[in-house]
N, C-alpha and C positions, 0 to 999 in steps of 0.2 A: 614290892611285897617281901617282907622277910618271914622268917619261921614264925614269930610271935603273931604277925597278923594272919598268917595262913591258919595257924591253930585256933585262932580267935573267929576269923571271919569265914573261912572257907572248910576247914575240917568238919565241923558239925553237918553242914550238908552233904559233904563228900561221904561221911560215916553213914549218913541216912541211905544214900544212894547204894553203898556197898550193902547194907543190911537188907535193903529191898531185892538184892540178888542173892541173899543168903550167905553174904560174905562177912567175915569179921572186920572190925574197924582197921583202918590201914595201920601199919606198923610203923615204928620211927624211921625206919629205913625207906618205906614207901613215901612217908611225908617229906623225907629230905629229897627224893627224887622229884616229887611234885613242886616243891619250893625252888629247886634249882633249874627246873624246866621254864617255870611261870615267874621267876623273881622280876622279871621286867614289867609285869602287869600289875595294875592295882587290884586289890582283892575284890572290890566290888564288880569289877569287870570280869573277874574270873568266876564269881557266883553267878552273874548273868549267863556266862557262857554255859555253866552247868545246867542252869534252868533250862535253857535252850537245847541242850543235849537230852535231857530226860523228857522233854515235851515233844520231841520228834522221833517216836520210835520206829517210824518207818525208814529214817535216815541213819540211825545210829543203833548198834546192837552190842550188847553186853556192858562190861563195865567201862567208863570212860577213862582213857589213857591221857596223860599230859599233852601229848601231841595232838589228840582229838581236840582239847580244850583250845591250844594254841592256833590251831587251824580254824576254828570256829572264831576266834577273835580276829585274826588277822587276814583270813581268807587264804586261797591258794597262792603259791609264789606268783603264778601269772597274774592274778587279781591285785596282788599288792605292788607289782612292778607297774601294772597300768594306772594304779591309783598314785603311786609316786610320781609318775611322769606327768599326769595331768596336774600335780600340785606344783611341780616344776614348771610346766608350761604356763600355768597361771601366774607364777611369780615373775617369770620373764616379761610377761605381758603388762603386768601391774606394776612391778618395781623395777624393771629394767637392768642393765648392768652397771648402773651407777651406783646402786645401793648395795650396802653390805647386809647379806641375808643369813638367817639361821633357820633352818627347818626342824621338825619335831621328830626326825628320823635320822640317826647317825648314818645309816646305810645310804641315804641321799646325799649326804656330805662326801662320804668315801666315792661313791660313784661319780660325782661331779669333779672331784680332785683327780680321779683316774682319767677323766676325759678332758682334763686341760684346765680346770678351774672355771668358776662361776662366770668370769668376764669372757672368757673364750667360748663358753657355752652360749652365753646370751648373743654373741656376735655372729655364731655359726648357724643358729637356728633361723631359717627363712623359709618361705613357701616351697622352694626347691629341696631343701635338705632336711626339712622336718620329719619326714616319715623314716628316713635312714637314721637320723639321730635317735628318734624315739625307739627303733628296734635295738640301736646299741646301748641306749641308756638302760632299757628294761632287761637286756642280757646282763649287763654287768650289775645292775641293782640286785637281779636275783641271786647272783654269786655272793655280793657282799652281804645281803639279807640272810642267807643260808649259812654262811662260814664266819660271819663276824667281820667287823670293821677293822682294818690294819693301824698298827701305830704310826702316827703322824697324821691321822684324819683331823681335819682342822674342826673346832667347835663352832666356827663361823666362817661364812665365805665373803671374803672381802670383795668389795665392787670398785669402780674406777675412782670414785672420790676418795676412797680410804687409800688405794694404792698410789695415787697422786701425792697424797700427805705423805705416806711413807718414803716416797722417792725424794721428796723435799726435805726430809728429816722432821717433819711436823707431826704433832701428836693429833691422831683422828678422833675427834670427840663426837662424831656423828652417832646417830641411833641406828642400832642393829633392827633391820626389819624381820619380824618373827612370822614364819610361815607355817600354817597348820594350827594345832594346838598350841596357843601363846604359852601357857605354863610350860609344857614339855619343851618347846622351842627355846624359851627362856632359859631352862635349866642346862639345856645343850650349849647354848652361846656362852654361859657364865662358867661352864665347867672346863677343867684341864683336859687335855687329849685323852689321857688315860681314863677318864670317867666315861669316854665313849666306847671304852672296849666291852662289848657284852659277851664275846666269846673269842676263841683263839683266831688270830689273823689268818688269811688264807695262806694255804702251803702250796698251791699250785698256780700255774699260769692262769691268768684271767682269760676268758674264750676270745676277746677281741685282740689279743696279743699286744698289750703295751699300751701306755698312756700316750695322748697327743699333748704336744706342747703348745701354748699360744705364744 
């Protein structure tokens, strides 16, 4: 969502909410803050979240802030981490480490790379290690989701078939398996690495203390 989309699709509703609270319409500076904070979301989703905000007076008080709307859309960091892990676990079960995959969330790509890559992760997850890996994944995912993905985050995660082709010097022509929202996952898979950078990269050490290498 850009400024033009925000002004056309979201601002009228937001202005009405401000007016209902006896406040003037948002200034250009306030609008810029909203656009910067919610640029990663489609304008229709933002409108739906605003409707939810004003329809739940017991849960929300006062004028909505951009972070209120982002939280309504995405859920808490704990909820997002759990949802992301379920998405990854489902892909491991249905696609396996042979497939090259792309998820609809760059933070998942950053987390999997940090944990050693897609192939390593699929080989590591078994009945005995699943709970430990889940905790590690969710902790690192929350870090990347909050701080932004770092440079070098891959737009897709190569599987064993693609890795074998690369080692033999062959071009991999296989299909990328899109996980989650196929439109968003496809955009990520076809993007350059820089397109994944939604916020500044982490500046502090990750909580689990370094990547594992397979």
